C-alpha positions, 0 to 999 in steps of 0.5 A: 916654838920650844914645845912644838920642837920637843913634841916633834922630837918625841913623836920622831923618837917614838917612831924611831923606837917602833921600827927599832923594836919591830926589827929586834922583836924576836930577840928582845921579846926572848931575852925580856921574857915577854909573854906572846900570844898564838899570834906571836905578838907580845901579851900586854895591857893594851896601850898603857905601855906605849902611853907611858913610853911616850910620855917618858920620851916627852920628858927626855926630850923637854929636859934635853931642850932645856939643857941644850938652851942652857948650853947654847947648842943650836948646831945640828952637828952639836945636837946629834953629838950631844943627844948621842952623848946623852944616850951613851953616857947617861941613859945606857949606863943606868940601863946596864945597872938596872939589868945587872941588879935585876938578874936579867940577860945582858942582851937585854941591856945592849938592845935597850941601850941601843935604842936609848942612844938611837932615840937621844940622837934623834931628839938632839938632831930634831931639837936643833933642826926646829 
């Protein structure tokens, strides 16, 4: 059941990310310096960025499940709180560090950190529901 909960949490976080970045597509592409085509959509290398993103979310969800098991986090409220904490206090600070050293706009860190916090919270929710 553990792998299934990790897989479902990954799918949920990936889906939330699709909605999040669709809603913030214009400002995110602008501050990230993403090249767009004539259709206004980003020019990228096809499905590779999405595949890599899915695998990275799978790794995060897997480690969160392991951590939750060690810490005996089984209640939904604790899962949400812990997921939020992981996103806000582990992942988001690293995004800000990387953004600062790469001399990219701080607005990019805000947008990307918002997703990290939201996705980790969703993962925490799903892991404690299943």
